[in-house]
C-alpha positions, 0 to 999 in steps of 0.5 A: 411930103414923102421922105419929110418928117412932120411936126409931131414925128420931129417932136417924137425924135427930139423926145426919144433922143432925150430918153436914149441920152438919159438911159444910155440906150440906143433908139430904133424907129419904125415906120408906122405909115398905114398901119391903122388902115391895114389894121382896120381893113383886116378887121373888115375882112373878119366881119369886125366893125372898125368904127365900134372897135377903135381900141382893136384897131390901135392894138392891131396897128401896134402889133404890126409895127412890133412884127415890123421892128422884128422882121427888120432886126432878123434881117440883120 
């Protein structure tokens, strides 16, 4: 399945296209593959229980996705 969009990803892209058209703004995508896994492992390394901190995992993963986007923009 590598390189192919899944059902949910296609739905997200269709929604993003509608939002972009309505707001007349470009949409950029960032690959979020494995960010939750990476965030969970970072928390484990810090001695934080991932099973008790799902919200923290999501916030950490979101910050990683944002950082990927910022890094990509700096390269361009």
